[in-house]
N, C-alpha and C positions, 0 to 999 in steps of 0.2 A: 379799276385800272385795266386798261386793255393789255392784251398779250404783247403787243409791240412795245408799249411803254415799259412793261415789266422787264423785257429784255434789256432795255437801256438802263433801267434802275439797277438791275442785277449786275450789269457790267460796271456800273459806278462803284459797287461794293469792292470789286477787284482793284479798281483804280485807287480807292481810298486806302486799301491795305498797303499799297505801294507808297502812297503819300505818308502813311504812318511809319513805314519802314525807313523812308528817307529821313524823316524827322529824327527817328531814333539813332540812325547812323550819324547824322549831323551832331547830335548831342554827344555821341561817343567821341567824335573827332574833336569837338570843343574840349572834351575832358582829357585829350592827349592821345587818343587812339590814332594809329597810322591810317591813312586813307586806304580803304578796302576797294581797290580798283575793280576787282571782279564784281563786287556788289553794285557799284555805280554803273559799270558797263551794262550789267543785266537790267538795272532799273531804267537806264536810258533806252535800252532796246525794248523793254516793256512799254515805256511811254510812247516811243515812236511807232511801234508795230501794233500794240494792242489798243492803247488809249487813242492814238491818233489815226493810224491807217484803218483799224478795224472799227472802233467805237465812233470816233468823230466822223468817219466816212458815212456811217449810217445817218448821223445827224445832218451833216453838211450836204451830202449828195441826195438824201431822200427826204427826211423829215423837214428840214429847214426850207428846202425848195418848195415843198408842198405848202408850207406856211406862208411863203412869199408870193404865192399865186394871187392875182388880182381878185379872184372870186372868194378868197378866204377873208372872212370878216372877224377881226379881233379889235378890241378897243385900243390896244397898243401891240406892237410886234417887237418882242425883245431879241429877235434873231440877230440883228446887227451887233448888239452887245455880246451875245454868245459867241459869234464869230470873232469879234475883237479879243475876247478872253481866250479862245482857242489859239489865236496868234500870239498872245502874251505867253501862254504856256510853252509854245514852240521857242520863243525867245529865251525863256528860262532854261529849257533843255539845251539850247546852243550854249548858254552860259555855263551849264554843268559840264558840257563837253570841253569847253575852253579851260575851265578850272582843272579838269582831270588831266588834260593834255599838258598843262603848265605845272601840274602838281601844286596848284594854288588852293590851299585849304579854304581860305576866306572866300574866294570867288566860287568855289565848288559849293560850299555850304550856304552861301548867300543865295545862289540860284536854286539849289535844291529846296531850301526853305521857302523861297518865293514861289516855286512851282507848287509845293504842298499847300501853302496858304491859299493861293489862287484857286487850285483845283477843288479844295474843300468848299470855298464860297461858291464857286461856279456850279458844282454838283448840287449844292443846296438850292440855288436858283432854278436849275433845270428841273430837279425833282419836285419842287414845291410851287413853282410859278409857271415855267414854260410848258412842261409836260401836261399839267391839267388844262392849260389854255389850248394846247394842241388837240387833246382829246375832245374838248368841247367844240372847237372850231372845225376840226376835220371829220368828226363823226364817223360815217361809214367808210371814209377813205382810209381809216386805220387798218382795215382788213387788207387792203392793197399794200399798205406800208409794211404790214407784218410779213406778207409774202416776200417782199424785197429783202427785209431783214433776214428772214430764214434762208434765202438764197445765199446771201453774203456769209451767213454762219456756216452753211453747208460747204460752200466753195473754199472757205478758209479754216475749216474745222481742225485739221491736223496741225496747221501752223499755230492756231490759237491755243490748242491743247499743249503744244510744245512750249509756248511762251508762258502759259500759266504754270506748267510743271516746273519750268526752270526756276521760277521765283517761289514755288510752293504756295501759290495764292489759292 
């Protein structure tokens, strides 16, 4: 596994921890617990800022763009499906926000579970299908991609540390 891909896989672990926490919180709500508004605000903030703006930006703005260049030869290119799933995740997050604003337990938990299920399947596909295809197809380009990933990591280091510390991920 290249260092660039390892960065993405490691970030996935943080996202999966939040998905598990969302599921646990939804189960507690189903058992009668009051909505923990701070938890959901923090989870939504994490998803929007870490999963989407930090992690997905690396994928969408760097890796996926490289994979879609005409000179890249893959037997199939799953990038469109991955982008679709990123958008589906954003829709679930908007649904969580709506459920939280309306204090609607059903809408909140439905969207939180939808996000968690989607992101688990999505991460499995990226880790086990897309990323190995990317390494094979991009070869030496992975070093250039790593430099770009490291720059994003450096530029947003403090912000990312704060997000991770907030959720104790």
